[in-house]
C-alpha positions, 0 to 999 in steps of 0.5 A: 455312831450310835449315841449310846455308850456301849457296854458289855455284860459277861454271860449275856446272850447278845445275838438271838435272831432265832428267838422263839415267837410269843404267840400266846399270853402265859400265866406269869407276870412277864412284862410282855403281858403288862405292856400288851395290856397297856397298848390294848387298853390305851388304843381305843377306837377303830381304823387301821393300826400298825403293830411293829414287832410286838408279841403276836398276842398283842396284835391279835387282841388289837385286831378285835377292834382294829384293822391290824397290819403286823410288821416285823423283820422276821415272818411269824410262824403262822398266818395269824395276822396280816403280815408285811416284812419290814425294817423298823428303822426304815418303815416303807409305808405311805405317809399318814396311812394309819390311825394308830401304832403299837410297838412293844419292846422294839425301840430298844433293839431297833438297828442293833442287829439282834434279830438278823436285821441291818445294823443302823446307827440310832435306829431307835430315833429313825424308828420313831421318825418313821412311826410319826411319818405313817401315823395320821395327825392326832393319831395315837401310838402306844410304845414300850421303850424297854428298860429305863433306869434312874441311875444312868446319866445317859443311854447305854447300849449293851452290845447288840442286845438292847439299849437302856434309856433314861426318862429324859432321853426318852422324852427328848426322842419322842418330842424330836419325832413330833409327838406329845406324851399323853401318858408315861408309865413304868412296869416294875418287874420286881413288884409287878405293878405300874408306877407313874414315876421312875424309882431308883434301883440297883437293877438296870432291868427292873423298870420298863417304860411305856408311853402313850403318844399323840402325833402333833 
């Protein structure tokens, strides 16, 4: 069983395997833009970078300095990046084969079947373990967990839609996977600013947690 308690919200569209691809930045304050900025600005260097399920424009921007491999359960609509099909909960790539990893808003969906992928118990933890396995020692990973709430005592899972994290659980997960946290930041979708500490909110989807990690 997934460790998260399952809740359902009336009217929420849970299952969306045909959700449109995000190939370009738009001119809004969408959290994808902020979190892609986080990944692109923190992953400084060169070498091989694995991008897992992020908006395609993030992979394209990273490819300006990195040799990018883009992995997703779905094939992108255009040959925009070097694509390989793969399940984020079972990354079948050689150990220590990448210098960096980026993934925006995938952990919260991993293993839930939202995109037609297999349903895997605790898929987010298995995804983190897989990232640690394919990342070289001392390599960095820029990861967005997804929504994070200070008002929860434990992780909740909204059907097959997403998980909502607590800071404590997110920190526990990355430590168990073999990472140290270099930076922790929260994108406030109401005020469109980055915060270094999570604030209480009545909205469970107001804050999105991103982390810069290094493999121990």
